[in-house]
C-alpha positions in Angstrom: 0.0 0.0 0.0 1.1 3.5 -0.7 0.2 6.6 1.3 1.2 10.3 1.0 1.9 12.6 3.9 2.7 16.3 4.3 5.4 16.7 7.1 4.3 18.8 10.1 7.8 19.7 11.3 11.4 19.0 10.4 12.3 15.4 11.1 15.7 15.7 13.0 17.3 14.4 16.1 15.0 13.2 18.8 11.9 13.2 16.5 13.6 11.0 14.0 14.9 8.6 16.8 11.4 8.3 18.3 9.8 7.7 14.9 12.3 5.0 13.9 12.0 3.3 17.4 8.2 3.1 16.9 8.4 1.9 13.3 10.9 -0.9 14.3 8.1 -2.4 16.5 6.2 -3.2 13.3 7.0 -6.4 11.3 7.3 -5.9 7.5 9.0 -3.5 5.2 8.3 0.2 5.2 9.9 2.7 2.8 9.8 6.5 2.5 10.3 8.4 -0.7 10.7 12.2 -0.6 10.0 14.8 -3.3 13.6 14.5 -4.6 12.8 10.8 -5.3 15.3 9.7 -2.6 14.1 6.6 -0.8 15.1 4.9 2.4 14.0 2.1 4.8 11.8 3.7 7.5 13.4 1.4 10.1 16.9 3.0 9.5 17.7 6.1 11.5 20.5 7.1 9.2 18.2 6.6 6.2 15.4 8.7 7.7 17.9 11.5 8.6 19.4 11.3 5.1 16.1 12.3 3.5 16.2 15.7 5.3 12.4 15.8 5.6 11.3 19.3 6.2 8.1 20.9 7.3 5.6 21.1 4.4 7.4 18.5 2.3 5.4 15.7 0.7 6.5 12.1 1.3 5.3 8.8 0.0 5.2 5.8 2.2 5.3 2.3 0.8 4.2 -0.6 3.1 5.1 -4.2 2.2 4.8 -7.6 3.9 2.4 -6.6 6.7 -1.3 -6.2 7.3 -0.8 -3.8 10.3 -1.7 -0.7 8.3 -3.5 1.0 11.1 -0.5 1.0 13.5 1.8 2.3 10.7 -0.7 5.1 9.8 -0.9 6.0 13.5 2.8 6.4 13.8 3.1 8.5 10.5 0.2 10.6 11.7 2.5 11.9 14.5 4.9 13.4 11.9 2.6 14.4 9.1 -1.0 14.7 7.7 -2.2 12.2 5.2 -3.2 13.6 1.8 
């Protein structure tokens, strides 16, 4: 499944760490692609930080190998608004 979000605030430091910690509790593969078409594994702190996600930026989330969509959407709702 693919979802799109608009980031609420810059994803740096503690925000990124907390986000990755929560995502790692979910089984399956989750990938984030930003507007520059850079992509990373959402379970990787270095990957998430490398995307330089800024407030107002649109991201696309790709969820594979899991049926736990509601938990994933709840975690992403903390950092952005679904569009």
